[in-house]
C-alpha positions in Angstrom: 190.2 134.6 138.5 187.9 136.1 141.1 189.3 136.3 144.7 187.6 134.3 147.4 186.6 137.5 149.3 185.0 138.9 146.0 183.1 135.6 145.5 181.8 135.9 149.1 180.6 139.5 148.4 178.9 138.3 145.2 177.1 135.6 147.1 176.0 138.0 149.9 174.7 140.6 147.4 173.0 138.2 144.9 169.4 139.0 144.1 168.7 135.4 142.9 170.2 132.0 143.8 169.5 128.9 141.7 170.0 125.4 143.1 170.4 122.1 141.3 168.2 119.5 143.0 169.5 115.9 142.7 172.5 115.3 145.0 172.5 119.1 145.9 169.2 120.1 147.5 168.3 116.5 148.1 170.6 113.6 149.0 169.4 111.3 146.2 169.4 111.2 142.3 165.7 111.2 141.6 166.1 109.2 138.4 168.1 106.5 140.2 165.4 106.3 142.8 162.7 105.9 140.1 164.9 103.2 138.5 164.9 101.3 141.9 161.1 101.4 142.0 161.0 100.1 138.5 163.6 97.4 139.0 166.4 98.7 136.7 168.6 100.4 139.3 172.1 99.1 138.3 172.0 99.9 134.6 170.5 103.3 135.2 172.9 104.5 138.0 175.9 103.7 135.8 174.4 105.9 133.0 173.7 108.7 135.6 177.3 108.6 136.7 178.6 109.0 133.1 176.0 111.8 132.4 176.9 113.7 135.5 180.6 113.6 134.7 179.8 115.3 131.4 180.8 112.2 129.3 177.4 111.9 127.5 175.1 114.6 126.1 172.4 115.2 128.6 169.4 114.7 126.4 170.9 111.4 125.0 171.5 110.1 128.6 168.0 111.2 129.7 166.3 109.5 126.7 168.4 106.3 127.2 167.7 106.0 130.9 163.9 106.7 130.6 163.7 104.1 127.8 165.0 101.6 130.3 162.9 102.7 133.3 159.6 103.3 131.5 158.0 104.8 134.6 154.3 104.8 134.9 152.4 107.7 136.5 151.5 105.3 139.4 155.2 104.4 140.0 156.1 108.1 140.1 153.4 108.7 142.7 154.5 105.7 144.7 158.1 107.0 144.8 157.0 110.3 146.3 154.6 108.6 148.8 156.8 105.7 149.9 160.4 107.0 149.3 160.2 110.8 149.5 163.5 112.6 148.8 165.6 113.6 151.8 166.6 117.2 152.1 170.4 117.8 152.4 171.2 119.1 155.9 171.3 122.9 156.1 169.4 123.5 152.9 166.1 124.4 154.6 167.8 127.0 156.8 169.9 128.4 153.9 166.8 128.8 151.6 164.8 130.4 154.5 167.7 132.8 155.2 167.9 133.8 151.5 164.2 134.4 151.3 164.3 136.6 154.5 166.8 138.7 152.6 164.3 139.0 149.7 166.6 136.9 147.5 164.6 134.9 144.8 165.4 131.2 145.1 164.9 128.9 142.1 165.3 125.2 141.6 166.7 124.2 138.2 166.8 120.5 137.6 167.4 117.9 134.9 165.1 115.7 137.1 161.4 115.5 137.0 158.9 118.2 137.8 156.6 116.1 139.9 159.4 115.2 142.2 161.0 118.7 142.2 157.7 120.4 143.0 157.4 118.1 146.0 160.9 119.3 147.2 160.0 122.9 146.4 156.9 122.7 148.6 159.1 121.5 151.6 161.3 124.6 151.1 158.4 127.1 150.6 159.6 127.7 147.0 156.7 128.6 144.7 156.2 126.1 141.8 156.6 129.1 139.4 160.3 129.1 140.6 160.8 125.5 139.5 162.3 124.5 136.2 162.5 120.8 135.5 161.6 118.1 133.0 158.1 116.9 132.5 157.3 113.2 132.1 154.4 112.4 129.7 151.9 109.6 130.2 149.2 107.9 128.1 145.6 108.1 129.3 146.1 104.7 131.1 149.1 106.1 133.0 151.8 104.3 131.1 155.0 106.1 130.2 154.8 108.1 127.0 158.1 110.0 126.9 159.2 113.4 128.2 158.7 117.0 127.1 161.7 117.6 124.9 160.9 121.3 124.6 161.8 122.0 128.2 165.2 123.8 128.3 166.3 121.5 131.1 166.0 118.5 128.7 169.3 119.2 127.0 172.9 120.1 127.7 173.3 123.8 128.4 169.7 123.9 129.5 170.4 125.3 133.0 172.3 128.2 131.4 169.3 128.9 129.1 167.0 129.1 132.1 169.3 131.5 133.9 169.5 133.7 130.8 165.7 133.7 130.6 165.5 134.7 134.3 167.9 137.6 133.8 165.9 138.8 130.8 162.6 138.5 132.5 163.4 139.8 136.0 166.5 141.9 135.3 168.5 140.3 138.1 171.9 141.9 138.5 173.6 138.9 140.1 172.6 135.3 139.8 174.3 132.4 141.5 174.2 128.7 140.5 174.9 126.1 143.1 175.2 122.4 142.2 177.2 119.2 142.2 177.4 118.4 138.4 179.0 119.4 135.1 175.6 120.7 133.9 175.5 123.2 136.8 179.1 124.4 136.3 178.3 125.0 132.6 175.6 127.4 133.6 178.2 130.0 134.6 178.1 132.2 132.5 175.3 133.4 132.2 175.2 132.8 136.0 177.6 135.4 137.7 179.0 132.9 140.2 179.0 129.1 140.4 179.5 127.3 143.7 180.3 123.6 143.5 178.6 121.4 146.1 180.1 118.1 147.2 178.1 117.3 150.4 176.4 114.3 148.9 178.7 113.2 146.1 182.0 114.6 144.9 182.4 114.9 141.1 186.1 115.4 140.5 185.7 117.5 137.4 183.6 120.0 139.4 185.8 120.0 142.5 188.9 120.7 140.3 187.3 123.5 138.3 184.9 125.4 140.6 186.3 128.7 141.9 184.3 128.1 145.1 183.7 124.5 146.3 181.8 123.6 149.5 180.8 120.3 151.1 178.4 121.7 153.7 175.7 124.4 153.4 176.6 125.6 156.8 179.5 127.4 155.1 177.1 129.5 153.1 174.8 130.1 156.1 177.9 131.4 158.0 178.5 133.9 155.2 175.0 135.3 155.4 175.1 135.5 159.2 178.4 137.4 159.4 
């Protein structure tokens, strides 16, 4: 068990910080918002709840939900234009502070790249630092599935991305911050996991995270000390 002061030191000396996106960096669950646009909100949000609690393998839950939603390219574009995701309070300042300290910031999401890249652009995070799932469409714009080869498409995928980042960039200390079971599972290979409950509290994460926060202001305070 690492002491709280050691965890704080690790956070302040990390050379890379990875954030989950849905319910962490943004207030919403992107897939649930897409389901709303497509008129299948209730059935999908129940599946999301079970998947985030770790009760269903991630790829099975993603396949099942997308089969229900069947989002077209036009519906995804409409979501971003008419209902853009809301950034969680404090995240813009936190990312900006980390970048000023030359810390690499990554977004690792089980959500969809088109939405996550939109979020990344708001935070000045380059698209090369985005790892998320890719939706596939037929030439007429209808839903054609998702890219099952992306590491984020399956359980344990976020850990695979972090392992890849360590190998590629030789980071000494990587942190993972997120609200769900798939984020907690990414440590190890992440050196520290910080559970985030500012938008939704997942009991399993709250009970098992060594460091649990409900406001990004707490992390900003650590950097400013």
